[in-house]
N, C-alpha and C positions, 0 to 999 in steps of 0.2 A: 763777747756775748752782746748782742744787740736786742733791745727789748722796747717795743713801741705799741702803743694802742692803735687800732685800726679806726679811722674816723669815718664813721658811716651811719646811716639811718637805720637802726637795727631795733625793730619792735616786732614782736609776734602776734598772730591773729587774737590770741586770748588776752591781750594786755587791756588795761583800764581804758574806757572810752575818753576819760578826762585827758588822757596824753595824745589825742588825736588833733589838738587844737593847733592853729598855725604858729602860736609862740614857740611850741615845742618841736617843730619840724626842723630837721638839720640839713646841712649842705649835702652835696652829692659825694659819693664815695671817694675816699681819699686814701689810696695805699702807699703809704711812705715807705715802700719795701726798701731795706738795706742789702727790704723789698720795695727798700729803702726805703728802699732804705729802711725801711725797710718799710715799715712796717713799714714809712712808712710809713718803708717802715713808716715804719714805722713804721711812723714812721708812722711806715708809720707812720698805732700807735697805743671811757673806761669802766602836808606841811602846814607846819602850824606855826603862826607867829607868836612870839612872846608878847607880854603886855608892854605898853610904851615904857613904863618904869623900869621893868626888867631890862629891856632893850637898851636903855640909856645908861643903866648901871653897869652892864656887862660889856658893851661895846663903846665905852666912852672914848677909847683911844682913837677909834676910827674916825671920830669927828675933826681930828686934827689934820690937815692936809700937808704938814711939814713933812718933807722927805726924810727927815733925820729920825722920824719916829716910825719908819717903816721896819718891819720885822723881817728877819732872814727867812728864806722860802723853805722853812720846815715846820712841821707840826709842833706846836708848843711843847707837847710832852709825849711824842709818839703818836700812834696812829689813834687810839680812842681813850688813851689814859686820862686825859684832861677831862673828857666828857663824863667818863665813869666816876671821877673824884667829886663831881658837883653833888653835894648832899641835898640840895633843895629842889631836887627834880621830883615832879609829881606825875605818878603814871597816868596815862590817857585812858586806861581800860578799867572800867568798874562795872561790877554786876550788882543788881539789886536782889535782896534776899527773897528766896521763895516763900510765898504764903503757906501757912500751915492750914490743914483741914482736920476737924474732929473725926475720929473713928473710934470704935469700940475695941475692947481689950483682944478679943478673939481674932478680929481682923489683923491686929497688929501682930499677934502671936504668929498666926499663919504667914504673913508677910516676912516676919523676922526667920522663921524657920526655913522657908523657901529661899531666902537670901543667903542664909549659912550655907545650904546645900549648893547653890549655884557658885558661892565663893569658892568652896572647897574644890568642886568640879572645875573652875576655872584655873585653880593653881595647878591641879594635876595635868590639865591640857597644856597650860604654859610650861610646865616643867619638862614634859616629854617633847613638846615642839622645840623648846630651846636646846634639848639635848641631841635631837636628831637634825637640826637645822644649823648652818654656820651662823655665828653671831654677827659676823661682819657682812651679811648679805643686805644690810639695809643701807639707807642713804648715808653718804659721807659727809653730810652737812656738820657734823660735830668731829670731823677728822682733827685729831690733835697732833702734836708735835711727835708723840710716840709712834703714830702710824706713818707719819712722814718718814721717820728714821727707819721703820721697818721696810718701807718701800725702797728707799735710797741706798740702804746698807748693802743691797744685792748688787749694786754697781761697782764692777771690778775693773781696775786698770788693765789687767791681763786680757780681759774679754774684749775690751775696746781696742787694745793693740792688734789682737787677732783679727777682728773686723777690719782694721785699718789696712792691714798687710793683705788681706783677701781681695780688697777693693782696689788696692794698687796693682794687683795683677791684671786687672781689666783695663787699665789706664791706656794701653796702645791701640784700643778697638777703633775700627774706622768710624763708627757712629756710637751715640749714646745709648742706643736700644739694649746693648749687652749689659751695660751697668744697670740701667732702669729694670730689666728683667730681674737681675740679681736682687736688688732692693725689693722689689714687689714680692719675690719668692720668699725672701727673708722675713719681711714684715708679716706676710701671711702665715709662715710658720710659727711665729711668736704668737698668734692669735688675733692680730688686728683685723678689724672687720671691713669688709668691702673695699679692699685694696684694689685700686685700678689705675690704668694708664689714661692720661688726658693730653692728646696731641695737639699740636698746632703746627701749620706750615707758615714759617716767617721769613722775612728778608734779612739774611746775614751779610755782612760787609767782610770779606775773607782777604788775606793778604795775596799778593800776586805771586807768579812762578818764582820771582827772585826777589831778595832782599832789598829794602830801601837803601838808598846812599846819600851821603853828604860830600861834596867835593869843594876843597879850598881852592879858590880861583888863583890866589898868590902863587901856590906851589903845584897846583894840579893834582894833589894827593886827594884819593878817594877814600872814604871810610864807610864801614858799615855802623849802624847805630850802636853797637858795643865798643867802638873805638878802634876795631881792628882794621888793618888796610884792606880794601877791596882786592880781590884777586879772582881769576876764572875758576880756580880750584875751590875757593870759598863758595862761589855762586853755584857750582855742581854738587858741592856737598854740605849745602847750608843745613844746619842743625834747625830743629823746629823752633828752638828759642829765638834764634836770629831771624828766622822767617817771620816769627810772630811778633816781632818787635814793631808795632805799628799802633795807630789810632783808628779804630774801627769807626766808620762812617765820615772819615776825613774826605776832603776833596783830593782828587788824585791828578797826576801830571808832574811837570817839572817847573822849577822857578829859581831863577839867579837873580839875587838881589843882596843889598847891603844887610848885615845882621845888626839889630839894635837891642841892646840889653834893656829889658823892661822890668827886671827883678821879679817881683811877684806879681805884677800886673794889675795893680789896684789903681783907683782912680787918681790918687796923688802921683804914682809913678807915671801914668800916662800923660797927666797934665804937665808934669815936669819935662818930660822927653818931647812933647809936641811943640813946645817952646823952642827947643834946640834944633830939632830936626824935622825933615819931612817923612812921614812915615808911611805915606802911600805905596803899597805894594813891596814894602819892605818884609824882612823876615824878623820876628820877635824872638828873643832869646829869654824863654819864660821858665821861672822856677815853679814846681808844683807845690802846693800847700798854701795854708793861710785862708784862702778863699775857695769856693767850689770852682772846679776846672771850667765848668761850662758857663759859669758867670763871667770869668775872666777872658775866655775865648770870646764871648759876646762883645765885650768892652773892646778886644783887639779888632774884630771884625768891624764894628762900627767905626773905629778910629781909622780903617783903610789898610791895615796890614794885609799882606798877601800870604804869609806862611808863618809857621811857628815850630821853633826846636825846644821840645819840652824836656826838662830834667829835673832830678832831685839833688839839691845841694847836699854834699855829705855833712855839712854843719847842721842840717836839719833832721839828722837821725842819729841815734844813739852811738856813742864812741866805739862800742864794741861790735858795731855793724859796719861792714865794708860793702858798699853797693857801688863802688867806683866804675867797675867794668859789667855791671849788670844791666841788662836790658829789661824794658817792661812793655806791657800793653796798656792801653786805656781804651774806654768806650765814650764816644761823644754822643751817644744815645741817652735821652733823659729817662727812657723806660718804655718797654713794650716794642711790639713790631712796628718798625717806621713806616711800613706800607698800610697799616691800619691804625693811624693814630686816633685813640679815644674810643675805639670799638674792636671787639675781639676778631682774630684771625681765623674765622670759621669758614667752611666751605661757602661760597656764593658772595663773601664780602668784597667789597670794592677795594682794589689794590691801587695805591697811589706810587708813582714812579719816584722814589726818594733814595737813590743810591748813596747821596752824601747829605749829611745834615748841616753842614757849614761850608762856606766858600774858601775857608782857609785850608791850606796844606799844612797838616800837623804831623809831625814826626817825634815820637819819644826817642831820646838818646841817653847814653851813658854819660855819667860826670867826667870820665876820662876823655870822651871825645870832646866835650866843652873845654876841658883844660887845654886840649891840643888846638882847639878853635881859637882861644884867647892867647895862645902861646905862653902859658902859665903852668907851673906844676899844679898838682892836685891841691885841694884845699889844705892849708897848712894850720898847725896849731902852735901858737906862741903863748907862754904863761897860761896854759890851760884855756886859752881862748882860740876858738876855731875861726880862721879867716875865710869868709865865703867866696866863692867864685864870682868873678866880676870882670865884664869887658870894659876897658878903659874908654871914657868918652871921647879922647882925642886921637883914637885910633880906629881905623876902618877895617872891617872884615867883609868880604864878599864870598858868598857860597852858592852853590847850586844844589838845590834838593830834588830828588827824584822819588816819588811815591807811586807804587803800583799796587792797586787792590782791585778786587773783582766782587760783584754782588751776585748772590744766588739764592733761590728759596729752598730751604731745609727744614726738616721736620725736628721739632723741639718737643721732648717728652717730659711731662711732670708724672710724679708717682703720688697718689693721694690715698690715705688710709683713715679709718675712723674708729674711735672708741666712744661708742653712745653713752651719753650721760643718763643718770637714773632719775632725777627729779626735774631736771631742765634741759631735756635733750635738744631743744631748739635754740640753745644758746651755744655758741662755738668758740673755743680757744685755738687758735691757728698756731702751729709750731712749725717753723720752716727751716730747712737745710737746703743744701745744694748739692748736684753731682756734676761729674765732669761732662762738658759739652765738647763734641768733637769740632774739628776746625779751629781749635784755639787751644791755648794754653792757660790754665789758672792755677799753676802750681799743684801742690798736694793738699791745700786747704780744704777742698771739696771731700777729700777722703776723710779727713778729721771731722768735718761737719756731719757727714753721712754716718760715720761710726759712733759718734756722740749721740745723735737722735734715735739711733738703733739701740744703743745700750739703754736709754731712757725707756724705750718702748719695752724692752725686754723686762726691765724691773717693774714696770707698770702691769704688764699682762700677768706676771707671776702672781700679783695680788688680785688681779681680776679673776684668775682661774680659782681661786679660794672664794670668790662669791661677792667681792667688792667691786663698786664702780664709782666713777667721779659723778658729782651732781651735774655738771655741764659736759657736754661732748667735746672731745679734743680731737682735732683734725691734724694729722701729721702729713706734712707735704715736703717732697724732695723736688727741688725746682731745676729745670734744665734751662739752657741759654742764658745763664746769669752773666757770663763775662762779656756779652754783648749789650748789657743794659737791662738786666733783670727781665728778660723777655717772657721767660715761661710764667713767673709768678704775676707779672702784669697782665699778661693774656688771660690766664685763669681768673685773676680779679676782674676784668672786664666781661668775661663769659658769664661768671657766676655773680654779677653786679647786684641784682635785686635781692638774692639769698643773702649775700654778705651784708647788704645794707641794713637788712632787718635783723640778722642773726649773730653777727660776729660781735664779741666782747672785747678781744684783744689779740695781738699778734706777737709771738715770741720768736726772734730770729736767731738761729744758730750759724749765720752766714759764714763768718770766718772765726772759728772759736779759738785757735791758737795762732797769735802772731808774734809771741816773745815768751819769756820766763820772768819779767821783771815785776809787772804789775798788772791788776784787774783793769779791763777796759770795758765800759758798758754805756749804753744809751737809752734814756727812757723818757716817755712822756711825763710831764710835770705831775700828773696825779698819781703816777707810779713810781715816783723818785723815793719813796719810803723803801722800796723793795731792792734798789740797786743804786750804784753810784754812776755819775754821769762825767763825760770827757771826751767830747768829739773831735775829730781831726780830719784832714783832707789828703794825707799822704796815703791813705787806703785806696784812692782812686787808681793807684799804679798797681797792676797785677804783675808780680814777679814769678818766674818759673821755679818755685821752691820744689825740690825734689824729695824723694822719700827720705834720704840720708839727712836732709836739712830739717825736716820735721822731727825725726827721731833724734837729732842733735839737740833740738831744743827741748825736747820731752823723752828722754830715752826710756823712761820707766812708765810713761803714760800716766803719771800721777796728776799732771796739769789736766789732761783730758778727762780724769776721773773726778776732779774737783769741779771743772766747769759742768760737766754733766750733772753732778748733784746740785750745785748752786742753781742752775737752770731749771732742773726738776722740781726743786722746792718752790720756785717762783710759780712754775705751772701748776703744781697742786694748789697752791694758795688760791689763785684765780679761779681754777676748775672747782674747788670744793667748799670754799668758805660762803656761808649762807649769804652774806653781804660782801658784795665785790670789794676787794681791797683797794679801792680807789678813794683819793683824798681830795675832796672838793676845796677844802681851805687852803691847801697847797697851790691850788691854781691862782687863787686871789693873791696869795702871798707871793707867787711868781710874777704876776702882773705888777705888783706894786714894786717888787725889786727892779723889773725891767724899766721902770720909769725913773730910776735913780740916776744920778750922773748930771752932766751939764748939757743934755740934749736941748736943742732949741725947741720952742714951740710945744712943749709937752705939758705945762701946767694945765691946759684945758682937759687933760686926760686923768688928772687926779681925783677930781670928784667922782666921775664914774668908776674909778678903780676902788674907791672908798666904799661906794654903795655896793659894789660887787663883794667886797670882803665881808660887809655886814650880812648880805643875803647867804654867803656860804657858811658864816659862823651860825646863822639860825639854823640853816639846813643841817649842819653838823651836829648842833646840840638837840635840835627838836626831833630829828628823823634818824641820824646815823646812831645816837646813843641807845633809844630804845630798841632799834632793829638789831643791834649787836647783844642785848640782853636776853638769853633764852626765855626768860620768864615773861617778857614783854613782846616777843616776837610773834606777829601776826603774819601768815605766809602771803596773803595778798598784798600787805604793805611792804613786804620785802621784795616781792617781785616788782611793784611799782618802783620801789626805791632803785633797784638794779637797772631798771629800764632808764631812769634818769642818770644813774651814774655812768652807764656805758656809752652815753651820748653827749656827756657835758663838755667835751673838749672840741666838739665839732663847731661850736660857735667862733672858734678862733682859726677856721680854715678861711683862707682867701682864695679868691677864684683864679687870680693870676700872680704868681710868685716870680721874681727874678730868676733866670736861669740857673739851676744848681740849688736853688733855695728850698727850704722845707715850706710846704703849703701851710702847716701849722706854724703860726706865728710865735707861739710860745717856745719853740726849739731856737737854741742859740747857734751861732755858727761856731763858737769854740767855749771851752770851759773859762776863759779869761774875760769874755765879754758878756755882760749881764743885759745890756739893753735890747730892745726888739730889733731883729736883724733887718726887717724891712725898713725901719726907721734910719738905721745906719746907713743902708745901701742908698736911701733916697737922699740923705743928707750928703753922702759923697758925690752923688750924682749931680747935685745942683751946684757943688762947687765949679764944675766947669760950665754951667749955663746961667744965662741972666735971669731966667725964670724960675720960680720954686714952686711951680705947679706940680712936680713929681713929689716933693716933700708933703705938699698938702693933700694929695691924693693918698699917700701912705699914712698921713695922721687920720685922714677920714676912715681909712680901713681899719685901723687900730680902734679908733673911738667906737665903731660900729660893732666890732668883735667884742669889745669889753661891754657894751650896752646890751648885746644880744645874750651874752652869758648871764648879765644880772638879770634880765628879764626870764630867761630860762630858769634859773633857780627860784626866783620869785613865783613864777606860774607854777613850779613843782611844790612849793611850799603852800599855796593856794589850793592845789589839788588835794594834798593831804588833809588840809584843814576842812574842806568841803566834805571828804569822805568821813572824817571824824564827826562833824555836825550832823550828817545824814545818819549816822549810827546812834547818835544821842537823840 
């Protein structure tokens, strides 16, 4: 489950005039879709000052810039428990007693009798109105756990299994329109509103008429990407899995050169190798994982390599998983239609000629082929320790790579449907899945993704038919073209950019819901970490052809599908229904401080701004979040203003240009083991091979500006609420 906030300027025409100042304007739309990412994705991806005396008392710990005092990136006692436990809070809202006027006894008696009659009459009207109208036809702002459970308990594993198998029957369609029609018909029959197709003509990079090949010069042996010997019969009867073992948008042609093992291809690996060998126009033997593929390829391209053999080391996957002979597909497209970078692929748009997005010839191959290449048995296990595949430095291997691809314009279809909100219909929660795109294989995960989102729609609409609606609008999306670089979602995001910038609150991605049966894997924006756990990886960049039997082997009774649907559904309901968005401002400040821990150079200059950011978020949390979450003190206009600030608060951390494959939201880490800012780590690694530290200084400046912008943003929000309060008094 991927779960990411959409970082965009999202404000409606009816919002407070105080939020229009330049201090609160955000950066451009960033869809980190997984829509990536998702969202993207992420991905993604969501005021009134205390007196100086109270501020010093409550936040004394923030004055100390010692890194040892930094707290972990979690709320002190859960979401709002700490705020609710403070007993010295004084309500901001007070009323003066009305003045009394003298009147005679008769007038008082008449008024009293009239009031009694009206009171009885009102009770009768209320009684019959309540009896004849459903009690749940009101706003779901007070939706409690019991109602969540009533909605989610209707989700059944058997229903998901039936939907999954029905979708699989459409898998061999020549295009994705048949699957899209099936999804639209089903969503419409469940009661979803305004379900529609959104089509884009995009440039796809497709495999050629025959599989790619790798030939060993020493023996003359030719192999297909799966490690099987080339043969005329194999070329004639190539399975789709073998044909689609390629890197979309790679350069094409042939290259005969020495193979150089670069391991995972990080800066240290390349620095070590360049001291020993000439890498110009050589073929890199590269392992997938640890860093974004696009970033590693950019380093290899700059170093002068001509080609790449990409594989997954068996030591990097669970012991129960055997991928030795499995082939896979990757996309070198960072997102969207390559022919229209940064703008939508609508009729009349200028089309750029970009058949390949790199000068490298990139070919994904199986681990078994790599074992043959290095004349070594497959990765071995000794004393429960796996020995990685590695080409000896003192041995030379020369191979001939041949890659055939073609580029064509094809139609990609998205299916989009709406469940309109009751009290805030202009605030959108996007929920995205994906469906199969023709001309590629992306396993059967798309069927799991579509079956899960459909199961949640079914449960939701059963409640809607009884009169209930969420507070905010939920937009359900099934994306096309995902295997080629999330093309459908990117193009839709670019097409509806202005609407999304103003109205989107969050994006929840169900991109690849079932990858195994051992642990829960999820990614979230820092302000939403209270709802999920985080643990990103980069092995997911490989798309394996999982067949129906494989998915059903992982989850034969579809209990995992049911669990993921309910977990995702509860998150969606919380975002769509809670009066105050469940985004935690303090967690952002804590995440910033945690990212500055460690032995990174030149970071002390960031400690003071990080401390000021924490002070502002603590004030924001205590002065505004607490009263807004108390129904007795909740004022609708203040809640709306508060939510406008919450949904935009992470946009201060969007950078204009991130390294290839990196998140634009600098709060996102590359993996669960690394807590530092990713762009600082990348800049530090980059400087190791250069005499100048200009790249590092630029990265430090970007982080500093982001932290300062966030502090100014929350401070301006506090000033807005203080001004409103003073105006009312």
